[in-house]
C-alpha positions, -999 to 999 in steps of 0.1 A, spaced: -549 -679 542 -578 -668 563 -579 -631 570 -574 -627 608 -573 -589 612 -605 -570 606 -604 -547 576 -614 -510 581 -643 -499 560 -663 -467 560 -701 -469 560 -731 -447 560 -741 -446 597 -778 -452 591 -769 -486 576 -756 -496 611 -789 -488 627 -780 -452 639 -811 -430 639 -796 -402 618 -820 -400 588 -840 -369 580 -871 -385 596 -853 -397 627 -851 -433 614 -824 -456 602 -819 -482 575 -802 -509 595 -788 -536 571 -782 -569 587 -759 -581 559 -736 -552 567 -737 -555 605 -742 -593 612 -724 -609 582 -697 -585 570 -693 -570 604 -675 -602 615 -647 -592 592 -649 -555 589 -643 -527 614 -666 -499 605 -661 -461 606 -697 -447 605 -703 -415 586 -734 -394 583 -726 -363 562 -759 -345 569 -757 -348 607 -719 -343 609 -721 -311 588 -744 -297 614 -780 -305 604 -804 -317 630 -824 -349 634 -852 -348 623 -847 -323 594 -863 -311 562 -856 -336 534 -832 -325 507 -825 -333 470 -801 -324 443 -811 -296 419 -798 -276 390 -767 -283 369 -762 -320 362 -724 -316 364 -724 -294 395 -757 -299 414 -768 -281 445 -780 -297 477 -813 -279 487 -842 -286 510 -873 -297 492 -899 -274 507 -881 -242 517 -853 -243 491 -825 -237 516 -792 -243 499 -767 -265 519 -742 -271 491 -714 -249 505 -719 -263 540 -717 -299 527 -688 -294 504 -667 -277 532 -675 -304 557 -667 -331 530 -632 -316 524 -624 -315 561 -638 -350 567 -618 -365 538 -587 -349 552 -595 -366 585 -602 -400 568 -569 -398 548 -551 -415 577 -579 -439 588 -565 -469 570 -598 -474 550 -599 -503 525 -634 -495 512 -667 -476 518 -703 -487 518 -727 -458 509 -764 -453 514 -780 -456 480 -804 -429 468 -791 -403 492 -784 -368 479 -753 -367 501 -741 -403 501 -756 -420 470 -729 -431 446 -750 -436 414 -783 -428 398 -794 -400 422 -822 -377 411 -813 -342 400 -842 -318 397 -840 -292 369 -867 -265 370 -900 -281 361 -885 -308 340 -886 -344 351 -856 -353 373 -826 -371 357 -812 -402 373 -775 -394 368 -764 -377 400 -740 -386 427 -744 -375 463 -721 -346 472 -701 -365 498 -699 -396 478 -687 -377 448 -660 -360 469 -650 -393 484 -646 -411 451 -626 -381 437 -602 -382 466 -599 -420 468 -604 -431 431 -589 -465 436 -607 -475 468 -635 -500 465 -670 -485 470 -705 -499 468 -739 -491 482 -762 -514 502 -783 -521 472 -753 -534 453 -743 -555 482 -776 -574 479 -767 -584 443 -745 -616 447 -721 -607 418 -716 -571 429 -712 -582 466 -684 -607 457 -667 -581 435 -667 -555 461 -655 -577 490 -628 -593 468 -615 -558 459 -616 -547 496 -593 -575 506 -569 -570 477 -568 -532 485 -561 -540 521 -532 -563 512 -519 -537 488 -520 -511 517 -498 -535 538 -474 -539 509 -472 -501 503 -468 -495 540 -436 -516 540 -422 -495 511 -432 -519 484 -398 -538 480 -393 -553 446 -393 -589 459 -425 -583 478 -442 -567 448 -433 -597 427 -446 -620 454 -478 -600 456 -483 -602 418 -475 -640 418 -501 -648 445 -528 -627 428 -521 -640 393 -552 -662 388 -574 -637 407 -565 -610 382 -569 -634 353 -604 -641 363 -612 -604 359 -591 -594 330 -564 -615 311 -555 -583 293 -546 -565 326 -528 -596 338 -504 -594 309 -498 -557 315 -494 -561 353 -470 -590 347 -447 -568 327 -448 -541 354 -440 -566 381 -411 -580 360 -395 -545 361 -401 -541 399 -363 -540 407 -360 -505 391 -397 -494 395 -402 -457 404 -429 -446 428 -449 -436 397 -446 -470 382 -457 -486 415 -487 -464 416 -494 -473 380 -494 -510 390 -519 -503 417 -542 -483 394 -542 -510 368 -547 -537 394 -578 -520 408 -591 -512 372 -588 -549 364 -607 -560 396 -636 -537 388 -644 -558 358 -668 -586 367 -653 -621 367 -677 -640 343 -682 -678 342 -663 -679 310 -633 -662 325 -635 -682 357 -637 -714 336 -605 -704 319 -588 -699 352 -600 -732 366 -587 -750 335 -553 -733 339 -551 -744 375 -561 -780 366 -530 -781 344 -509 -783 374 -523 -817 381 -519 -833 347 -492 -856 359 -506 -864 393 -544 -870 388 -555 -905 377 -579 -909 348 -610 -910 370 -599 -878 389 -593 -860 357 -626 -869 343 -644 -859 375 -627 -825 376 -633 -818 339 -670 -827 344 -673 -804 375 -657 -775 357 -680 -780 327 -710 -781 350 -699 -748 365 -695 -733 330 -730 -743 321 -744 -728 353 -755 -761 369 -733 -758 400 -717 -729 419 -680 -721 416 -673 -732 451 -676 -768 440 -646 -769 415 -627 -745 437 -631 -768 467 -619 -797 447 -589 -778 434 -580 -768 469 -582 -804 480 -558 -815 452 -534 -786 460 -531 -799 495 -531 -836 486 -503 -832 461 -486 -804 479 -487 -778 451 -470 -750 470 -476 -725 442 -513 -731 441 -516 -731 479 -505 -695 479 -529 -684 451 -555 -660 464 -579 -671 437 -585 -703 456 -589 -684 489 -596 -647 482 -618 -640 513 -632 -657 544 -651 -688 534 -678 -679 560 -690 -652 536 -700 -679 511 -695 -655 482 -689 -683 457 -719 -703 466 -743 -685 442 -725 -688 408 
């Protein structure tokens, strides 16, 4: 179940090493280019350059109303809000058909930062509650699409969550592109069952009911499934929830494992629960047993193979 086709992901151009920042520099991130770049095809975007501003240029920040901030230059006070918003609308129209499965933003940017951007209000201290103008427009246009900034990608838990969502979103796009036949939606749900459970058992129950009605599902019902699926996957898969999933999967081997194998697997799962070993250890053992005992249902479960193993996303927890 290795992904063979590169997934299309948008990215702030400076993170790829392009010299587009206000000072003529870049913020090349090797994790993005050298590691994730093996599996992602990037569409680079620099809102400030693409909306017509030069390199180098006067730095800018967000100012004014918290709910509707303006993008202004720091020293001369030139307001570029209208220019940026118009360009963002046109750019998002263009990106609508680009086949994106995610976007990696540049953190702390007044145009591309997705969280905690400073908003300056008169002489008061800035509040850290803003979103860059382009990032805000992007997330409003594509509310279900996975997004993260480069800072989040260097947090192991957020990195795994983002990449997992990107691959699920990409698989959903393929399903939707084929018209989302009832049988295919049921198969999609079945293969993602334990992956969803690891994030939210509550959502799994809801999504199971939706998939069960797939034969007469309306376009609105299918979109509701997609929305609830992505809402579920935004929730972090905790060790407790993962342990629950691992124990459920172990149940498929209750009649095939001998006493020693059962004790070993139980001990490994418990060690993971206590934070003594990473999740890749019990997952690898379960994959081994799924192959050894030809558990066809488990061999199709994306929980056991959610993304390329080369990314080593499960080696940290």
